[in-house]
Structure formats: structure tokens, C-alpha cells
FIKE-646146 format. One record per residue (C-alpha): residue number from 1; residue in one letter; z, y, x. Coordinates in steps of 0.25 Angstrom, whole numbers. Layout:
residues N
SITE pos code    pz    py    px
SITE NUM    A     Z     Y     X
...
***
This chain:
residues 336
SITE pos code    pz    py    px
SITE   1    M   108   115  -159
SITE   2    L    99   108  -150
SITE   3    K   103    93  -145
SITE   4    I   102    93  -130
SITE   5    G   101    82  -121
SITE   6    I   101    82  -104
SITE   7    I    94    70   -96
SITE   8    G   102    70   -84
SITE   9    L   114    75   -78
SITE  10    G   111    80   -63
SITE  11    D   113    93   -58
SITE  12    I   102   100   -66
SITE  13    S   110    96   -78
SITE  14    K   122   104   -75
SITE  15    I   114   117   -77
SITE  16    H   109   110   -90
SITE  17    I   121   108   -96
SITE  18    P   130   120   -95
SITE  19    V   118   128  -103
SITE  20    I   117   117  -114
SITE  21    K   131   118  -117
SITE  22    D   132   132  -117
SITE  23    N   121   134  -127
SITE  24    P   127   131  -142
SITE  25    N   115   128  -147
SITE  26    V   113   116  -140
SITE  27    E   121   103  -139
SITE  28    L   120    93  -128
SITE  29    V   121    81  -133
SITE  30    A   115    70  -124
SITE  31    V   116    68  -108
SITE  32    C   109    57  -100
SITE  33    D   110    53   -85
SITE  34    I   108    39   -78
SITE  35    D   122    42   -71
SITE  36    E   132    37   -81
SITE  37    E   143    45   -74
SITE  38    L   138    57   -78
SITE  39    K   141    53   -95
SITE  40    D   154    62   -96
SITE  41    T   148    75   -89
SITE  42    V   143    79  -102
SITE  43    P   154    81  -113
SITE  44    G   147    80  -126
SITE  45    A   134    74  -123
SITE  46    N   130    60  -126
SITE  47    F   127    53  -113
SITE  48    Y   115    43  -110
SITE  49    T   109    36   -97
SITE  50    D    96    35  -102
SITE  51    Y    88    47  -108
SITE  52    H    79    39  -116
SITE  53    V    92    35  -125
SITE  54    M    97    49  -125
SITE  55    L    83    54  -131
SITE  56    E    82    43  -140
SITE  57    K    98    44  -144
SITE  58    E   101    58  -144
SITE  59    T    94    69  -154
SITE  60    L    91    79  -145
SITE  61    D    83    93  -146
SITE  62    C    82    96  -129
SITE  63    V    83    88  -117
SITE  64    H    87    92  -102
SITE  65    V    79    84   -93
SITE  66    C    88    86   -80
SITE  67    L    84    72   -72
SITE  68    P    77    71   -58
SITE  69    H    63    75   -57
SITE  70    Y    57    62   -60
SITE  71    L    64    60   -72
SITE  72    H    59    73   -80
SITE  73    Y    47    68   -86
SITE  74    A    50    56   -91
SITE  75    A    62    62   -97
SITE  76    T    55    73  -103
SITE  77    K    45    65  -109
SITE  78    A    55    56  -115
SITE  79    C    62    69  -121
SITE  80    V    49    74  -125
SITE  81    E    44    60  -134
SITE  82    K    57    61  -140
SITE  83    D    54    75  -146
SITE  84    I    65    82  -137
SITE  85    H    64    95  -129
SITE  86    V    65    96  -115
SITE  87    F    72   104  -105
SITE  88    Q    67    99   -92
SITE  89    E    72   102   -78
SITE  90    K    62   106   -67
SITE  91    P    53   101   -59
SITE  92    L    45    97   -71
SITE  93    A    41    84   -67
SITE  94    L    41    76   -53
SITE  95    N    28    81   -50
SITE  96    A    16    89   -55
SITE  97    E     9    75   -62
SITE  98    E    22    74   -68
SITE  99    G    23    87   -73
SITE 100    T    10    87   -79
SITE 101    A    14    75   -87
SITE 102    L    25    83   -94
SITE 103    V    15    93   -96
SITE 104    D     7    85  -104
SITE 105    L    19    81  -111
SITE 106    E    23    93  -116
SITE 107    D     7    95  -120
SITE 108    S    10    84  -129
SITE 109    C    23    87  -136
SITE 110    K    21   100  -140
SITE 111    N    34   102  -150
SITE 112    I    42    97  -137
SITE 113    K    50   107  -127
SITE 114    I    49   104  -114
SITE 115    C    57   116  -104
SITE 116    V    55   115   -89
SITE 117    A    69   121   -82
SITE 118    F    62   131   -74
SITE 119    Q    74   141   -78
SITE 120    N    72   150   -66
SITE 121    R    60   156   -74
SITE 122    L    72   164   -82
SITE 123    N    80   169   -69
SITE 124    E    84   183   -72
SITE 125    T    75   187   -60
SITE 126    F    64   178   -62
SITE 127    V    60   185   -78
SITE 128    K    62   197   -71
SITE 129    L    53   195   -61
SITE 130    Q    43   189   -69
SITE 131    E    44   200   -78
SITE 132    I    41   210   -67
SITE 133    V    30   204   -62
SITE 134    E    24   202   -77
SITE 135    S    26   216   -78
SITE 136    G    15   219   -67
SITE 137    E    23   233   -62
SITE 138    Y    22   226   -47
SITE 139    G     9   223   -48
SITE 140    K     4   207   -47
SITE 141    V    10   196   -40
SITE 142    T     4   194   -25
SITE 143    G    15   184   -20
SITE 144    L    27   175   -24
SITE 145    K    37   169   -15
SITE 146    G    46   157   -18
SITE 147    L    56   154    -8
SITE 148    V    67   143   -12
SITE 149    T    76   138     0
SITE 150    W    88   129    -4
SITE 151    F    95   118     2
SITE 152    R    97   103    -2
SITE 153    P   104    94     7
SITE 154    K   101    78     9
SITE 155    S   113    76    -1
SITE 156    Y   105    83   -12
SITE 157    Y    94    72   -12
SITE 158    D   103    61    -8
SITE 159    V   112    62   -20
SITE 160    K   100    62   -29
SITE 161    P    89    55   -21
SITE 162    W    79    59   -31
SITE 163    R    77    71   -26
SITE 164    G    71    68   -13
SITE 165    I    63    55   -18
SITE 166    M    48    62   -21
SITE 167    K    45    51   -34
SITE 168    L    58    57   -38
SITE 169    A    59    71   -37
SITE 170    G    44    76   -35
SITE 171    G    46    83   -23
SITE 172    G    59    91   -16
SITE 173    V    61   106   -17
SITE 174    M    48   110   -22
SITE 175    I    51   102   -36
SITE 176    N    66   102   -35
SITE 177    Q    70   116   -31
SITE 178    A    59   125   -29
SITE 179    I    51   122   -42
SITE 180    H    56   133   -49
SITE 181    T    52   143   -39
SITE 182    L    36   137   -39
SITE 183    D    39   139   -53
SITE 184    L    42   153   -53
SITE 185    M    31   157   -43
SITE 186    Q    21   152   -53
SITE 187    L    26   160   -63
SITE 188    I    23   172   -55
SITE 189    G    12   168   -48
SITE 190    G     5   162   -60
SITE 191    E    -7   151   -58
SITE 192    V    -6   146   -45
SITE 193    E   -20   144   -38
SITE 194    T   -16   137   -24
SITE 195    I    -2   130   -17
SITE 196    K    -2   128    -2
SITE 197    G    11   121     1
SITE 198    S    20   113    12
SITE 199    I    32   105     9
SITE 200    A    42    98    20
SITE 201    N    54    91    22
SITE 202    L    61    99    31
SITE 203    L    77    92    31
SITE 204    D    76    78    36
SITE 205    Y    83    72    22
SITE 206    G    71    61    21
SITE 207    F    67    63     5
SITE 208    E    53    64     2
SITE 209    V    54    78    -4
SITE 210    E    51    91     1
SITE 211    D    62    99     6
SITE 212    T    54   112     9
SITE 213    A    39   117     2
SITE 214    T    31   130     4
SITE 215    A    19   133    -3
SITE 216    H     9   144    -2
SITE 217    I     4   148   -18
SITE 218    Q    -9   157   -21
SITE 219    F    -8   160   -35
SITE 220    E   -20   163   -44
SITE 221    N   -18   177   -46
SITE 222    G   -17   179   -31
SITE 223    A    -2   179   -28
SITE 224    K     3   172   -17
SITE 225    G    15   164   -17
SITE 226    L    24   158    -6
SITE 227    F    34   145   -10
SITE 228    F    44   139    -1
SITE 229    A    55   130    -5
SITE 230    T    68   120     3
SITE 231    V    78   116     3
SITE 232    T    81   116    18
SITE 233    N    88   129    17
SITE 234    A   103   130    23
SITE 235    S   107   134     9
SITE 236    N   102   138    -6
SITE 237    S    97   151    -5
SITE 238    S    91   160   -15
SITE 239    V    76   156   -21
SITE 240    E    67   167   -17
SITE 241    F    55   171   -27
SITE 242    Q    47   183   -24
SITE 243    V    36   189   -30
SITE 244    I    26   199   -23
SITE 245    L    21   209   -32
SITE 246    E     9   221   -29
SITE 247    K    21   230   -30
SITE 248    G    34   223   -25
SITE 249    K    41   211   -24
SITE 250    L    51   203   -33
SITE 251    T    60   194   -28
SITE 252    I    72   185   -34
SITE 253    K    81   181   -23
SITE 254    D    96   178   -24
SITE 255    S    94   176   -38
SITE 256    I    90   193   -38
SITE 257    L    76   198   -42
SITE 258    T    73   211   -33
SITE 259    R    61   219   -32
SITE 260    T    55   224   -19
SITE 261    N    45   236   -21
SITE 262    D    34   241   -10
SITE 263    D    45   250    -4
SITE 264    G    54   239    -1
SITE 265    K    64   242   -11
SITE 266    R    71   231   -17
SITE 267    E    79   232   -30
SITE 268    K    86   220   -38
SITE 269    I    82   217   -51
SITE 270    I    89   207   -57
SITE 271    E    97   195   -53
SITE 272    D    98   181   -59
SITE 273    A   110   174   -65
SITE 274    K   116   162   -56
SITE 275    L   121   150   -58
SITE 276    P   136   147   -53
SITE 277    G   138   140   -43
SITE 278    A   132   133   -29
SITE 279    K   117   131   -37
SITE 280    F   114   147   -40
SITE 281    Y   101   145   -34
SITE 282    Y    97   138   -47
SITE 283    G    96   148   -56
SITE 284    A   102   151   -69
SITE 285    S    94   150   -79
SITE 286    H    94   136   -83
SITE 287    S   102   141   -94
SITE 288    K    92   152   -99
SITE 289    L    81   143   -99
SITE 290    I    88   130  -107
SITE 291    N    92   138  -118
SITE 292    H    79   146  -118
SITE 293    F    73   133  -120
SITE 294    Y    83   128  -131
SITE 295    S    79   141  -139
SITE 296    C    63   137  -137
SITE 297    I    67   122  -142
SITE 298    E    75   130  -156
SITE 299    N    64   139  -159
SITE 300    D    53   131  -155
SITE 301    S    48   140  -144
SITE 302    D    41   137  -132
SITE 303    D    46   147  -122
SITE 304    Y    51   140  -111
SITE 305    I    46   133   -99
SITE 306    H    36   123  -103
SITE 307    V    32   110   -94
SITE 308    K    17   116   -92
SITE 309    E    24   129   -85
SITE 310    A    33   120   -75
SITE 311    Q    22   110   -70
SITE 312    T    17   121   -63
SITE 313    S    27   122   -53
SITE 314    M    23   107   -52
SITE 315    E    10   109   -49
SITE 316    M    13   119   -38
SITE 317    I    23   107   -32
SITE 318    S    13    98   -32
SITE 319    A     2   107   -25
SITE 320    I    13   111   -14
SITE 321    R    15    95   -12
SITE 322    R     1    93   -12
SITE 323    S    -1   104    -1
SITE 324    S     6   101     6
SITE 325    K     2    86     9
SITE 326    I   -12    89    11
SITE 327    N   -10   104    17
SITE 328    E   -19   110     9
SITE 329    E   -19   121    -3
SITE 330    I   -18   115   -17
SITE 331    K   -24   122   -29
SITE 332    M   -16   122   -42
SITE 333    E   -22   115   -53
SITE 334    V   -12   118   -64
SITE 335    N   -12   123   -76
SITE 336    Q     0   134   -76
***
């Protein structure tokens, strides 16, 4: 039975904990958070306020890193140095430079597995979309569109101030809400050639991080991509992900994959499972990815989402940010 620990008991840990508890082959033995008031929130698990102490005292097989962005690298590195596998929440790191350091860490510790939580890759709609695209039945990919139109009130940043501080969050809507969409775009589009982007703050919150971003993405295979993300919408609308093929369009919206053929006819293909409650738009594939990673640990498989794979989205965010600053197209220089 795998012994599991969690570092960070914030919002996202509430998605992880039930998955861990429901898996009969693992045991949640230790949790850590600097807030001592959370001590009794996870019955049965030993509570720590210092993860270094937890890693020293506990015998753990895998740790879930569910911390603010600026702590991802340090916590993951500490686990790896103790020969503990890591399931790390997105984003990979605070920025692309720190992401490179994690890539180097992964390369230097071949016996330790680090899985990054890009769980939307396992959504039923995306798995089927990818299958159809790769079949070639509708021709080559010519275009992609990724739209994220959500809302975050000022209180979202006030309650956790790190979210609005660049050196702690690494950015706003791109790295916090829309990084999954960038990840899916590069998975389907392939290697990115150039990006021209623009970021802005449309709401008068007074924070350093962007609330809106847009980009034109040129892929090496000739496909063109449009990316738009904002947290200034009136509410949290469904993410829209569309792939334009030579002989049709595939669209994921409202958690449903549809196909539109040349004659304009649209048909439903498959629908995602959804989380209950107000945060349904998170998607329900955390459990799939977490349990799959546990299987990879037990079977010594490399079939999980590696650090190197997650670094591509970090490089895309960096390129959009730099492009916006100098108002020029950026050539991507990343080994994808």
C-alpha cells in the first residue's frame, strides 16, 4: 500500500483528498500546512506545519504538492531529494526559468517520478478529440481556438494576496486559470513556431498580474491558433476548445464534444463527467490522473505527464508576456 502525503491544504487539496481516500490501495498518512487551524481537517493523517519535518519523520511513497505557485519548485525538490515521488499541481513552476530547473531535476533523478496535474488531458471529450485528430479521417489540423471566459471578484485575490503578486503567482489568468487550455492547444497543434501576444488588466483591482490575455500562435506544421483568456467575464462560462480540420470542425464546449462537417451539420460525440457543485468547470479528471499515477509508481511505468511536457506551456506563457511587452512576435525556442 502506498503511503501518501499532502503539502498544502488550500482549495485544490479538497479535490485531491477524496480521491486519495477512495483508493483502497493507498493511505493518506500525513498532511502539512502552515495554518495550524487546519490541524483537524483531515482525520487519520498526521499534521505538520513544516514539510521538511514531515518528510524527515514520515515514510512516504508519494507527496501531493498543492501549494501556491512560488513554492512548487522548492517543495518538489525537497521531496525528490528524499526519494519520494511527486504529484504536483499546475503550474509546473513560477516561471519558465524555474520550470527549466525542474526539468533538470527530473533528468537528474530518473528513479523518481514527478507527475504534473494537467488532468484535462484525460477528459473524455479531449481523449476522443485527440483520437479523431490522430486518425486523419478529417484531414490535417489547420487551426485551433482556445477560449477561457471566467470571472474572479476582487475578493478572490484579497483572501489569498499571493494570487495578485507577480513574484508569488508568476502571472494571472494565463498561469492560474488558462494554462490547461494552452497545454491542450500545443498537444493538438504540435511544436510552436511563433507567438504574438497581448496582456492587459481590464478590471480596476490594482494587482500586478494580468486578468486578460490573447495570442496568435503559429505552429510549425502550418496550423494557426487563437488563444483568449479572461477573468473579467460576468460569470464562469464553459471553456471552448475548437480544432479546425481540412474536412470539418471538432468543438468542446459545455463539456460536450461535437463535430461539424462541411455541410454544417453538427453532431454530439461524447460528454464529460462533471464535478458536482459550483466548480464544475474544473473538470472531473483529477481522480483519473491521480489513480493512474499511483499505478505508474506501483508498476514502474513512465506513462504519466512529465515535467518536460508541462514546461511547454510555461514557455508559451513566457513568450506571450515578452511579446506583449515589446509588441513583437516571439520565436519559440523550446524542446517540446
